[in-house]
SEKELO-424211 format. One record per residue (C-alpha): residue number from 1; residue in three letters; chain; x, y, z. Coordinates in Angstrom, 1 decimal, decimal comma, padded with zeros to 4 digits, m for minus. Example, Ala and Ser with C-alpha at 12.3 -4.5 7.8 and 13.67 -1.06 7.14 Angstrom:
2
   pavex   fipa   mipa        x        y        z
       1    ALA      A    012,3   m004,5    007,8
       2    SER      A    013,7   m001,1    007,1
END
This chain:
80
   pavex   fipa   mipa        x        y        z
       1    MET      A   m012,9   m007,8   m002,3
       2    ALA      A   m010,7   m005,0   m003,5
       3    SER      A   m012,5   m002,3   m005,5
       4    ALA      A   m011,9   m002,2   m009,3
       5    LYS      A   m009,6    000,8   m009,1
       6    VAL      A   m007,5   m000,9   m006,5
       7    ALA      A   m007,4   m004,2   m008,4
       8    ALA      A   m006,2   m002,4   m011,5
       9    LEU      A   m003,1   m000,8   m010,0
      10    ALA      A    000,3   m001,2   m011,6
      11    ARG      A    003,8   m001,2   m010,0
      12    GLN      A    004,4    002,3   m011,3
      13    ASP      A    001,2    003,6   m009,7
      14    ILE      A    002,5    002,6   m006,3
      15    ILE      A    005,9    004,0   m006,9
      16    LYS      A    004,3    007,4   m008,0
      17    ALA      A    002,0    007,4   m005,0
      18    ALA      A    004,8    006,7   m002,6
      19    ARG      A    006,5    009,9   m003,7
      20    THR      A    003,5    012,0   m002,7
      21    LEU      A    002,2    010,2    000,4
      22    THR      A    003,3    011,7    003,7
      23    TRP      A    002,6    009,7    006,8
      24    SER      A    002,9    011,4    010,2
      25    LYS      A    000,8    008,9    012,2
      26    ARG      A    002,0    005,8    014,0
      27    MET      A    003,0    003,2    011,5
      28    THR      A    000,4    000,6    010,7
      29    LYS      A    001,0   m003,2    011,4
      30    TRP      A    001,3   m003,9    007,7
      31    SER      A    003,9   m001,7    005,7
      32    VAL      A    005,7   m001,8    002,4
      33    LEU      A    009,1   m000,7    001,3
      34    VAL      A    009,2    001,6   m001,8
      35    ASP      A    012,6    003,0   m002,8
      36    ARG      A    013,9    002,3    000,8
      37    LYS      A    011,0    004,2    002,4
      38    GLU      A    008,6    002,4    004,7
      39    LEU      A    005,0    003,3    004,2
      40    PRO      A    001,7    001,9    005,5
      41    ALA      A    000,4   m000,7    003,1
      42    ARG      A   m003,3    000,0    002,9
      43    PRO      A   m003,2    003,8    002,9
      44    LEU      A   m000,6    003,7    000,2
      45    VAL      A   m002,7    001,4   m002,0
      46    LEU      A   m005,8    003,5   m001,4
      47    HIS      A   m003,8    006,7   m002,2
      48    ALA      A   m002,4    005,2   m005,4
      49    ALA      A   m005,9    004,2   m006,6
      50    CYS      A   m007,4    007,6   m005,7
      51    VAL      A   m010,2    006,0   m003,6
      52    PRO      A   m011,4    007,3   m000,2
      53    PRO      A   m010,1    005,9    003,1
      54    ASN      A   m013,4    004,1    003,7
      55    ASP      A   m012,9    001,9    000,6
      56    ALA      A   m013,7   m001,8    001,2
      57    THR      A   m010,2   m002,9    000,4
      58    ASN      A   m008,7   m004,4    003,6
      59    SER      A   m005,0   m004,5    004,7
      60    HIS      A   m004,6   m008,2    003,7
      61    GLN      A   m005,9   m007,4    000,2
      62    ALA      A   m003,6   m004,4    000,0
      63    VAL      A   m000,6   m006,5    001,1
      64    ALA      A   m001,4   m009,2   m001,5
      65    ILE      A   m001,6   m006,6   m004,2
      66    LEU      A    001,8   m005,1   m003,2
      67    LYS      A    003,4   m008,6   m003,0
      68    ASP      A    002,0   m009,4   m006,5
      69    LEU      A    003,6   m006,2   m007,8
      70    GLY      A    007,0   m007,2   m006,4
      71    PHE      A    007,2   m005,0   m003,3
      72    GLU      A    008,6   m006,1    000,0
      73    THR      A    005,9   m006,1    002,7
      74    ARG      A    006,5   m006,0    006,5
      75    TYR      A    004,4   m006,9    009,5
      76    GLU      A    005,2   m004,8    012,5
      77    GLY      A    008,5   m003,8    010,9
      78    LYS      A    009,7   m007,3    010,1
      79    PRO      A    009,7   m008,9    006,6
      80    ALA      A    006,5   m010,8    006,0
END
């Protein structure tokens, strides 16, 4: 189950976090497009919620939240 902070995220929280998240590692299997920028789904959600990387929210929960907020998600670079 996603943590309370993660579950309370709004679309604007994700957009704001996408502007400040820099990702230099290999892209994760699940990603999201925000303003034509591809970012890793779970790290972006955790960054937006200001929770640590060891938060209990998993990738599938993060993707579901992003889809519910109207973002395009991808699996290994292909639309999901």
